[in-house]
C-alpha positions in Angstrom: -50.3 92.2 -12.3 -50.5 95.4 -13.3 -47.9 97.5 -10.7 -48.8 100.9 -12.4 -52.6 100.4 -11.0 -51.6 99.3 -7.7 -49.7 102.1 -7.1 -52.8 104.2 -7.8 -54.5 102.8 -5.5 -51.9 102.8 -3.2 -51.8 106.3 -3.5 -55.6 107.0 -3.5 -56.2 104.8 -0.7 -52.9 106.0 1.4 -55.0 110.1 0.7 -58.3 108.1 2.0 -57.1 106.5 4.9 -55.0 109.8 5.7 -58.0 111.7 6.1 -59.9 109.4 8.8 -56.6 109.2 10.0 -56.7 113.1 10.7 -60.8 112.7 11.2 -59.6 109.7 14.5 -56.9 111.9 16.1 -57.6 115.6 15.0 -61.9 115.5 15.9 -62.3 112.5 17.7 -59.5 111.9 20.3 -58.6 116.2 20.0 -60.0 116.8 24.1 -59.0 113.4 25.2 -55.4 113.9 24.4 -56.4 117.1 26.3 -57.5 115.1 29.8 -54.4 112.4 29.6 -52.3 115.0 28.8 -53.2 116.9 32.0 -53.5 113.6 34.0 -50.0 112.3 32.5 -51.7 109.8 31.1 -49.8 110.5 27.7 -47.0 112.9 27.3 -48.2 116.6 26.0 -45.1 116.9 23.4 -44.1 114.2 21.3 -41.2 112.5 21.3 -40.1 112.7 17.8 -41.1 116.6 17.3 -44.6 117.2 15.7 -44.0 117.1 12.3 -41.2 114.8 11.9 -43.7 112.3 13.3 -46.5 113.6 11.3 -44.5 112.9 7.9 -43.8 109.3 9.6 -47.0 108.6 10.3 -48.8 109.2 6.8 -45.6 107.9 5.3 -46.4 104.6 7.3 -50.1 105.1 6.0 -49.5 104.9 2.5 -46.9 101.9 3.0 -49.6 100.4 4.6 -51.5 101.0 1.5 -49.0 100.3 -0.7 -49.5 96.2 1.0 -53.7 96.9 0.4 -53.3 97.4 -2.9 -50.6 94.4 -3.4 -52.9 92.4 -1.7 -55.5 92.6 -2.7 -54.4 93.0 -6.5 -52.5 89.2 -5.6 -55.9 87.6 -3.7 -57.3 88.6 -6.8 -57.0 85.0 -8.7 -58.2 83.3 -5.6 -61.0 84.6 -4.3 -62.3 87.2 -7.3 -62.4 90.9 -7.6 -64.6 93.6 -6.7 -65.1 95.4 -3.1 -66.1 91.1 -1.3 -62.3 90.9 -1.7 -60.8 94.3 -0.7 -63.3 94.3 2.1 -61.6 90.9 3.8 -57.9 91.9 2.5 -58.5 95.7 3.8 -60.3 93.4 7.3 -57.3 91.6 7.7 -54.6 94.2 7.5 -56.1 96.4 9.4 -56.6 93.3 12.4 -53.4 93.1 12.1 -52.0 96.8 11.9 -54.4 97.5 14.8 -55.4 94.9 17.1 -52.5 93.2 19.3 -50.6 96.9 20.3 -53.7 98.3 21.1 -55.2 95.5 23.2 -51.0 95.5 24.7 -52.0 99.4 25.9 -55.7 98.6 26.2 -54.3 96.2 29.3 -51.4 98.0 30.3 -51.0 102.0 29.7 -53.6 104.0 32.4 -55.0 105.6 29.5 -58.6 105.5 29.1 -59.7 102.7 26.6 -61.0 104.9 24.5 -57.7 105.7 23.0 -56.5 102.6 21.9 -59.7 101.7 21.0 -59.6 104.2 18.1 -56.3 103.9 17.5 -57.2 100.5 16.5 -60.4 101.8 14.1 -58.0 104.2 12.9 -56.3 100.9 11.9 -59.2 98.7 10.9 -61.0 101.5 9.3 -58.3 102.9 7.6 -57.1 99.2 6.5 -60.7 98.8 5.1 -60.7 102.1 3.5 -57.8 101.9 1.5 -58.1 98.4 0.6 -61.6 99.4 -0.9 -60.0 102.5 -3.2 -57.2 100.5 -4.0 -59.5 98.0 -5.3 -61.6 100.7 -6.6 -58.5 101.8 -8.9 -56.8 98.1 -10.3 -57.7 97.0 -13.5 -55.5 94.1 -14.9 -53.6 94.6 -17.3 
């Protein structure tokens, strides 16, 4: 595997996923967060402090993008190179990262189900985007 290209793909995928995550959380869910905070369903101030949380969140996104890039590079040998394989890897990773916890949140948390739905889509769609971008940059040695 080409480690340099995996890293480049991970960084580019991380940027793409970060943009998607920002759209989900700062545009789509902004008014829902305000309403749910006012209703007492979610905290109005983050436990870990806003700068610390945001840094940790985006580092996590970049690390997951690295996993996506690595899995794509490894899967090329058996599933073939290209966007179809990248999509499959991204869909599998996104499902694992986003579905189980958000199913639990939608089931047990009093907030509207719109929030965990979009959190799941943040992970699922973000992983697909990141893997497609990483795959675009990947070249064998």
